[in-house]
C-alpha positions in Angstrom: 126.1 90.5 93.7 124.9 93.0 96.3 122.3 90.5 97.6 124.8 87.7 97.7 127.2 89.8 99.9 124.3 90.8 102.1 123.4 87.2 102.6 127.0 86.3 103.4 127.3 89.1 105.9 124.1 88.0 107.6 125.3 84.4 107.6 128.6 85.2 109.2 127.0 87.3 111.8 124.7 84.4 112.6 127.8 82.0 112.7 129.6 84.3 115.1 126.7 84.5 117.5 125.5 80.9 117.3 128.5 78.8 116.5 131.6 80.1 118.2 132.3 80.7 121.9 135.3 81.8 123.9 136.9 79.4 126.4 134.5 77.4 128.5 134.9 77.4 132.3 137.6 75.4 134.0 137.5 75.5 137.8 139.0 78.6 139.4 140.5 76.3 142.0 140.7 72.5 142.3 138.1 72.8 145.1 134.8 74.0 143.6 133.2 77.1 145.2 129.9 76.7 147.0 126.5 77.9 145.5 126.4 81.2 147.4 129.9 82.2 146.2 129.2 81.3 142.6 125.9 83.3 142.5 127.3 86.4 144.1 128.0 87.7 140.6 125.1 86.5 138.4 125.3 89.1 135.6 127.8 89.8 132.7 127.7 92.3 130.0 129.9 91.8 126.9 130.6 94.6 124.4 132.5 93.5 121.3 133.8 94.7 118.0 133.9 92.1 115.2 135.8 92.5 111.9 134.8 90.1 109.1 137.6 89.8 106.4 136.4 88.0 103.3 137.6 87.6 99.8 134.3 89.2 98.6 133.5 91.8 101.3 134.7 93.3 104.6 132.4 94.2 107.5 132.9 95.9 110.9 130.2 94.9 113.4 129.4 95.3 117.0 127.8 93.1 119.6 126.2 93.6 123.0 125.5 90.6 125.1 123.9 90.0 128.5 124.3 86.8 130.5 122.3 85.9 133.6 123.2 82.9 135.8 120.0 81.2 136.8 121.9 78.7 138.9 125.5 77.4 139.2 124.7 75.0 136.4 122.6 77.1 133.9 122.4 80.5 132.3 120.5 82.6 129.8 122.1 84.9 127.3 120.8 87.6 125.0 123.0 88.9 122.2 122.2 91.9 120.1 124.4 92.5 117.0 125.0 95.9 115.4 125.8 95.2 111.7 127.4 97.4 109.1 127.4 95.3 105.9 129.0 98.0 103.8 131.6 99.2 106.3 130.1 102.7 106.5 129.7 103.1 102.7 126.1 102.4 102.1 124.1 103.7 105.1 122.8 100.2 105.8 124.1 99.9 109.4 121.8 99.0 112.3 120.6 96.3 114.6 120.7 92.7 113.4 119.0 89.5 114.4 118.7 89.0 118.2 119.8 85.6 119.6 118.5 84.2 122.9 120.1 81.1 124.4 119.6 78.8 127.4 122.5 76.6 128.5 122.8 73.8 131.1 126.2 72.3 132.1 125.8 69.8 135.0 129.4 68.7 135.0 131.0 72.1 135.9 130.3 75.3 137.8 129.1 78.2 135.7 129.9 81.7 136.8 129.7 85.2 135.4 133.4 85.1 134.4 134.0 86.0 130.7 135.5 82.6 129.8 132.0 81.2 130.2 130.7 81.3 126.6 127.3 82.3 125.2 126.4 78.7 124.6 127.9 75.8 126.6 126.9 72.3 127.5 123.3 71.4 126.5 120.6 73.9 125.6 118.9 75.7 122.8 119.5 79.0 121.0 116.8 80.9 119.0 117.5 83.6 116.4 114.7 86.1 116.0 114.6 88.0 112.6 114.7 91.5 114.2 117.1 93.0 111.6 116.4 94.6 108.3 116.8 91.9 105.6 116.7 94.4 102.8 119.7 96.2 104.2 121.7 92.9 104.7 121.2 92.7 108.5 118.9 89.7 108.8 118.4 86.1 107.7 114.7 87.1 107.5 113.5 84.0 109.3 113.4 82.4 112.7 116.3 79.9 113.4 116.3 77.2 116.1 119.5 75.6 117.2 119.5 72.9 119.9 122.8 71.6 121.1 124.0 68.7 123.3 127.3 68.7 125.1 129.2 68.9 128.3 132.3 70.4 129.9 134.9 67.9 131.2 137.5 69.3 133.6 140.8 67.6 133.1 142.4 69.2 136.1 141.9 72.4 138.1 142.9 74.5 135.1 142.4 72.4 131.9 139.2 71.2 130.3 137.7 69.9 127.1 134.1 70.6 125.9 132.6 68.4 123.2 129.3 69.5 121.6 126.9 68.4 118.9 124.2 70.7 117.5 121.7 71.4 114.7 120.6 74.6 113.1 117.2 74.8 111.4 115.4 77.7 109.8 111.6 77.8 110.0 111.3 79.4 106.6 113.6 80.3 103.7 116.3 82.8 104.5 116.9 86.1 102.7 119.0 84.2 100.2 116.0 81.9 99.3 117.7 78.9 101.0 116.9 76.7 103.9 119.3 76.3 106.8 119.7 72.7 107.8 123.1 72.5 109.4 124.5 69.8 111.7 127.8 70.5 113.6 130.2 68.9 115.9 133.1 70.5 117.9 135.4 69.8 120.7 137.0 72.6 122.6 140.2 72.7 124.6 141.0 75.4 127.1 143.1 76.6 130.0 142.3 79.1 132.8 145.3 80.4 134.9 145.2 81.5 138.5 146.1 85.1 137.4 142.9 85.4 135.3 144.5 84.6 131.9 142.6 82.1 129.7 143.0 80.6 126.3 141.1 78.1 124.2 140.9 76.4 120.8 137.6 75.2 119.3 137.7 73.2 116.0 134.3 72.6 114.4 133.0 70.6 111.5 129.7 71.5 109.9 127.6 69.6 107.4 125.0 71.3 105.2 122.2 68.7 105.0 120.6 70.5 102.1 123.6 70.2 99.8 125.7 67.6 101.5 128.6 70.1 101.7 131.1 70.2 104.5 133.1 73.0 106.2 135.8 72.9 108.9 136.2 76.0 111.1 138.7 77.0 113.8 138.5 79.4 116.6 141.3 80.6 118.9 140.7 82.8 122.0 142.9 84.5 124.6 141.7 86.7 127.4 142.8 88.4 130.7 141.0 89.7 133.7 142.1 93.3 134.3 140.3 93.6 137.6 138.1 91.3 139.7 135.1 92.2 137.6 136.5 93.5 134.2 138.2 91.4 131.5 139.2 91.7 127.9 139.4 89.0 125.2 140.5 88.5 121.6 139.0 85.8 119.3 140.4 84.8 115.9 138.3 82.5 113.7 138.9 80.9 110.4 135.5 80.1 108.7 135.6 77.9 105.7 133.6 79.3 102.7 130.5 77.5 101.5 127.1 78.6 100.5 124.6 77.4 103.1 121.6 75.7 101.5 122.7 76.5 98.0 124.3 74.4 95.2 126.2 77.4 93.9 130.0 76.7 94.3 131.8 78.8 96.9 135.4 80.1 96.5 137.9 77.8 98.3 139.6 79.0 101.4 138.6 80.6 104.7 137.1 83.9 105.8 138.5 85.5 108.9 136.6 86.8 111.9 138.4 88.9 114.5 136.6 90.0 117.7 137.8 92.2 120.6 135.5 92.1 123.6 135.3 93.9 126.9 133.5 92.0 129.7 131.9 93.3 132.9 130.7 90.9 135.6 128.5 92.1 138.5 
């Protein structure tokens, strides 16, 4: 039972980092800014607290992310999770698996604003097994996740962002399963002139190992407090299923709630 809970915590941490993203970028104004203005703030640091509420276990985790804009169309992100699988009861807290992602979005202008997600458009994400699998903080294998998508501005403030992707583990995970997940999502969002943003991202995932399906939902709201500092709240419903395993999962959804402070510079 303990190992199953550890696997589930590691899986959900992986999902939160790989799968879900806050609102993608709609234009700040109908007229796009020029390259020099966009690249004035190339950097963003995100510090978040994520609560995982499951029927089988609860977990309070943290994340630190750094995003660097290479150009007005591409960025690189590094996310380092701090996981506490036992919510302070077992002494197993510590760093989890690090994720590095590269994204390219030719149809929109990428900035350091916090509504630009960790992964957007087309790119690739790589999870490195830097956490301790014995303490429930790692999948214990490298995971590669290429994704193909774009951001389509519907007006100066609204957008939608379709994306297809695939997640592949290079070896068996800590749960002795292979990750072979295909996913599709389409995000909808709005960015207001006063720095408020909101988005909704439904996602469908198919486990190619077991032919199982899951439908997840993510809602996000955020607000810029100053020109460089913002705060956001994300709420996700993650349908339960056992990745790569034929063991039945309990019906229903787990909940992920994340509060994040963003610093652009």
